[in-house]
C-alpha positions as CSV (number, residue, x, y, z in Angstrom):
1,M,-4.7,28.8,-2.9
2,R,-8.0,28.7,-4.6
3,G,-9.8,25.5,-4.6
4,W,-7.1,23.6,-2.6
5,P,-9.1,23.4,0.7
6,L,-12.0,21.5,-1.1
7,V,-9.3,19.2,-2.6
8,M,-7.6,18.8,0.4
9,A,-11.1,17.8,2.3
10,C,-12.0,15.3,-0.5
11,L,-8.4,13.6,-0.3
12,T,-8.7,13.5,3.5
13,V,-12.1,11.6,3.5
14,L,-10.6,9.0,1.0
15,V,-7.3,8.5,3.0
16,L,-9.4,8.2,6.3
17,M,-11.7,5.7,4.6
18,G,-8.8,3.5,3.7
19,W,-7.3,3.7,7.2
20,A,-10.7,2.9,8.7
21,Y,-11.3,-0.1,6.5
22,L,-8.0,-1.5,7.5
23,G,-8.5,-0.6,11.3
24,V,-11.8,-2.5,11.4
25,M,-10.0,-5.5,9.8
26,V,-7.4,-5.5,12.3
27,A,-9.8,-4.7,15.2
28,D,-11.8,-7.8,14.2
29,M,-8.7,-10.0,14.0
30,I,-7.6,-9.2,17.5
31,S,-10.3,-10.7,19.4
32,A,-9.8,-14.2,18.2
33,M,-6.0,-14.8,17.2
34,D,-2.6,-14.4,18.1
35,M,-1.5,-11.2,16.3
36,T,2.1,-12.3,15.8
37,E,0.8,-14.4,13.0
38,A,0.1,-11.4,11.0
39,G,3.6,-10.4,10.8
40,P,6.5,-8.6,12.5
41,G,5.4,-5.8,15.0
42,M,1.7,-7.1,15.0
43,G,2.3,-8.8,18.6
44,L,1.8,-5.3,20.1
45,F,-1.9,-5.9,19.3
46,N,-2.1,-8.8,21.6
47,L,-2.3,-6.4,24.4
48,F,-6.0,-5.9,23.3
49,N,-6.6,-9.7,22.9
50,Q,-9.2,-11.1,25.0
51,Y,-7.7,-14.6,24.8
52,A,-4.2,-13.5,25.6
53,G,-4.2,-15.4,28.9
54,L,-5.3,-18.6,27.4
55,P,-2.8,-21.6,26.7
56,E,-1.4,-21.9,23.2
57,E,-3.3,-24.9,22.5
58,A,-6.6,-23.3,23.4
59,R,-5.6,-20.2,21.3
60,A,-4.9,-22.3,18.3
61,A,-8.4,-24.1,18.7
62,I,-10.0,-20.9,18.8
63,A,-8.3,-19.7,15.6
64,A,-8.9,-22.7,13.9
65,L,-12.6,-22.6,14.7
66,C,-13.0,-18.9,14.0
67,L,-10.5,-17.7,11.5
68,P,-10.6,-17.3,8.4
69,T,-11.9,-20.6,6.9
70,S,-15.2,-19.6,8.1
71,A,-14.9,-16.2,6.8
72,A,-16.1,-14.8,10.2
73,T,-13.5,-12.1,10.2
74,F,-14.4,-8.8,8.5
75,G,-12.6,-8.6,5.1
76,M,-10.7,-11.8,5.4
77,P,-10.8,-14.3,2.5
78,A,-11.7,-18.0,3.3
79,A,-8.9,-20.6,3.2
80,V,-10.0,-21.6,-0.2
81,W,-10.8,-18.5,-2.4
82,G,-13.9,-18.0,-4.2
83,V,-15.0,-15.1,-6.3
84,V,-16.2,-13.2,-3.2
85,D,-12.8,-13.8,-1.5
86,L,-11.1,-12.3,-4.5
87,L,-13.3,-9.3,-4.3
88,K,-12.5,-8.9,-0.6
89,V,-8.7,-9.2,-1.1
90,Y,-8.8,-6.8,-4.0
91,L,-10.9,-4.2,-1.9
92,M,-8.4,-4.7,1.0
93,W,-5.4,-3.7,-1.6
94,L,-7.6,-0.8,-2.8
95,M,-7.9,0.5,0.8
96,M,-4.3,0.1,1.3
97,A,-3.6,2.2,-2.0
98,L,-5.9,5.1,-0.4
99,A,-4.1,4.9,2.9
100,M,-0.5,4.5,1.7
101,M,-0.3,6.0,-1.6
102,L,-2.8,8.8,-1.8
103,P,-1.0,10.8,1.0
104,S,2.3,10.5,-1.0
105,A,0.6,12.2,-4.0
106,L,-0.3,15.4,-2.0
107,P,2.8,17.4,-3.1
108,M,2.3,16.4,-6.7
109,L,-1.6,17.5,-6.6
110,R,-0.6,20.6,-4.8
111,A,1.8,21.6,-7.5
112,Y,-0.8,20.7,-10.1
113,I,-3.3,22.9,-8.5
114,R,-1.0,25.9,-8.2
115,E,-0.1,25.6,-12.0
116,K,-3.7,25.3,-12.9
117,N,-4.6,28.3,-10.9
118,A,-2.2,30.3,-12.8
119,T,-3.9,29.4,-16.1
120,A,-7.6,29.0,-15.1
121,A,-9.8,31.8,-14.5
122,A,-11.9,30.4,-11.7
123,G,-10.7,28.2,-8.6
124,G,-13.6,25.8,-9.3
125,E,-12.1,24.6,-12.6
126,A,-8.8,24.2,-10.8
127,S,-10.4,22.2,-8.0
128,K,-12.3,19.8,-10.3
129,N,-9.4,19.3,-12.5
130,T,-7.1,18.4,-9.6
131,L,-9.7,15.9,-8.1
132,L,-9.7,14.3,-11.6
133,V,-5.9,14.1,-11.5
134,A,-6.2,12.3,-8.2
135,A,-8.7,9.9,-9.8
136,G,-6.4,9.2,-12.6
137,Y,-3.6,8.5,-10.2
138,L,-5.7,6.1,-8.2
139,L,-6.7,4.3,-11.5
140,V,-3.2,3.3,-11.6
141,W,-2.9,2.0,-8.2
142,A,-6.3,0.3,-8.7
143,A,-4.6,-1.8,-11.4
144,Y,-1.7,-2.5,-9.2
145,A,-4.1,-3.7,-6.6
146,L,-5.7,-6.2,-9.1
147,V,-2.0,-7.4,-10.0
148,A,-1.3,-7.7,-6.1
149,T,-4.6,-9.5,-5.5
150,L,-3.9,-12.3,-8.2
151,A,-0.2,-12.5,-6.8
152,Q,-1.6,-13.1,-3.4
153,W,-4.1,-15.6,-4.6
154,A,-1.3,-17.5,-6.4
155,L,1.1,-17.4,-3.2
156,T,-1.8,-18.7,-0.8
157,A,-2.7,-21.4,-3.3
158,A,0.8,-22.5,-3.4
159,G,1.0,-22.4,0.5
160,A,3.7,-19.6,0.5
161,V,1.2,-17.1,2.2
162,S,-1.0,-18.1,5.3
163,P,-4.6,-17.5,5.5
164,M,-3.7,-14.7,7.9
165,M,-1.9,-13.2,4.8
166,A,1.6,-13.6,6.5
167,P,4.5,-15.3,4.5
168,L,5.1,-19.0,5.4
169,S,8.3,-19.2,3.1
170,L,11.4,-17.6,3.9
171,A,12.3,-17.8,0.1
172,V,9.4,-15.6,-0.7
173,S,10.1,-13.0,2.0
174,A,13.9,-13.0,1.1
175,S,13.2,-12.8,-2.7
176,V,11.0,-9.9,-2.3
177,L,13.2,-7.9,0.1
178,I,16.3,-8.5,-2.1
179,A,14.4,-7.5,-5.4
180,A,13.0,-4.4,-3.8
181,G,16.4,-3.4,-2.5
182,I,18.1,-3.9,-6.0
183,Y,15.2,-1.9,-7.6
184,Q,16.1,1.1,-5.3
185,F,19.5,1.4,-7.2
186,T,18.0,1.1,-10.8
187,P,17.8,3.8,-13.4
188,A,14.1,3.2,-13.6
189,K,13.4,3.9,-9.9
190,W,15.6,7.1,-10.1
191,A,13.9,8.3,-13.3
192,C,10.4,7.8,-11.8
193,L,11.6,9.3,-8.4
194,N,12.8,12.3,-10.2
195,R,9.5,12.6,-12.0
196,C,7.7,12.7,-8.6
197,W,10.1,15.3,-7.2
198,Y,9.5,17.6,-10.2
199,P,6.4,16.8,-11.9
200,H,6.4,17.4,-15.7
201,W,2.7,18.3,-16.8
202,A,1.8,16.5,-20.1
203,F,-1.7,17.8,-20.3
204,L,-1.9,20.8,-18.1
205,G,-2.9,23.0,-21.1
206,K,-5.6,20.6,-22.3
207,S,-9.2,21.7,-21.0
208,G,-11.6,19.4,-19.9
209,A,-12.1,16.4,-17.7
210,F,-10.3,13.9,-20.1
211,G,-7.1,15.8,-20.0
212,A,-7.1,16.0,-16.3
213,L,-7.8,12.3,-15.9
214,R,-5.0,11.6,-18.3
215,E,-2.5,13.7,-16.3
216,G,-3.4,11.7,-13.2
217,V,-2.7,8.5,-15.0
218,V,0.6,9.9,-16.2
219,Q,1.7,10.9,-12.8
220,G,0.3,7.7,-11.5
221,L,2.4,5.6,-13.7
222,A,5.6,7.6,-12.5
223,C,4.6,6.9,-8.9
224,L,4.0,3.4,-9.7
225,G,7.6,3.1,-11.2
226,C,8.9,4.7,-8.2
227,C,7.0,2.9,-5.3
228,W,5.9,-0.5,-6.7
229,A,8.8,-2.5,-5.2
230,V,8.5,-0.8,-1.7
231,M,4.8,-1.5,-1.8
232,T,5.5,-5.1,-2.6
233,V,7.5,-5.5,0.5
234,M,4.1,-6.2,2.3
235,F,4.2,-9.7,0.9
236,A,7.5,-10.1,3.0
237,V,6.0,-8.6,6.3
238,G,2.6,-9.6,6.1
239,V,-0.2,-8.1,3.8
240,M,-2.4,-7.2,6.7
241,N,0.4,-5.9,9.0
242,I,-0.9,-2.5,9.8
243,V,2.3,-1.4,11.6
244,W,4.3,-2.0,8.1
245,I,1.3,-0.5,6.1
246,A,2.0,2.8,8.3
247,L,5.8,2.5,8.1
248,L,5.9,1.8,4.3
249,G,3.6,4.6,3.5
250,A,5.6,6.9,5.5
251,I,8.7,5.8,3.8
252,M,7.2,6.4,0.4
253,A,5.8,9.7,1.3
254,I,9.2,10.9,2.5
255,E,11.0,9.6,-0.4
256,K,8.6,11.4,-2.7
257,T,8.3,14.6,-1.0
258,F,12.0,15.3,0.0
259,P,14.4,15.2,-2.7
260,S,17.4,13.1,-1.3
261,F,20.4,11.2,-3.0
262,W,20.8,9.0,0.1
263,F,17.6,8.3,1.6
264,P,16.2,6.0,-1.2
265,K,19.6,4.2,-1.2
266,A,19.4,3.6,2.5
267,V,16.0,2.1,2.0
268,G,17.5,-0.2,-0.7
269,V,20.5,-1.1,1.6
270,F,18.0,-1.9,4.6
271,C,15.9,-4.1,2.2
272,L,19.0,-6.0,0.8
273,A,20.6,-6.5,4.2
274,W,17.4,-8.0,5.6
275,G,16.7,-10.2,2.7
276,M,20.2,-11.5,2.6
277,A,19.9,-12.2,6.3
278,L,16.7,-14.3,5.6
279,A,18.6,-16.1,2.8
280,L,21.4,-17.0,5.0
281,A,19.0,-18.2,7.8
282,M,17.3,-20.4,5.1
283,A,20.5,-21.8,4.0
284,S,21.9,-22.6,7.4
């Protein structure tokens, strides 16, 4: 397909950049803390923790000295956020969007360049426009990253999220999971998911960069309507839980790539069951 190898190369660089940034954040956390504090599944990384053999009290003292109030860990905010900390957290959410959401857009972008090749005389125009569609798509998720950053700031200030970006309140975790589960069954979810499965091009016939960018925004909004609730599950499992970043990214990519009546509902049932279990644990 004309122009697709160039598009794929550019997108691969962006996705790898997102994963590399998140990987460096996690690698810097491992050396000085108990990784179970970052959320379920992250305890696996304690195998690489140089303080793993120390008593719990010593580990807690090291964590208190090193993390994250001194802002000694790459990309982590301080206990009391300032402007720099807001920017750090926003950059982290932006890197998560690159790592999680851009791969799920590949089928849409491939469909777009196929249609564009059918109407464009040169592959160069098709690849340029497809990259602009990707840019418009990422603009939507950049806006989501800003909302998520402000939400995390508020939850941290309220004591519902720890400095390690893990939930401290079962009520928050249960609420997020139940809300995400319910959303999986709503008409809005299925309308947006259907748009992701079968893209409708609003500006394919429009020439120029602006038309392609607008197309990306339209497709990004459809993706946001489809995936925002699953993405927000990060607040329930730990924002820097790289295990769940990979798992939720895979779930969203599968959900958007392979049309299925049952898979999105199975995800909804799982979230509802987990959220209800947490709610019952909180009540007992």
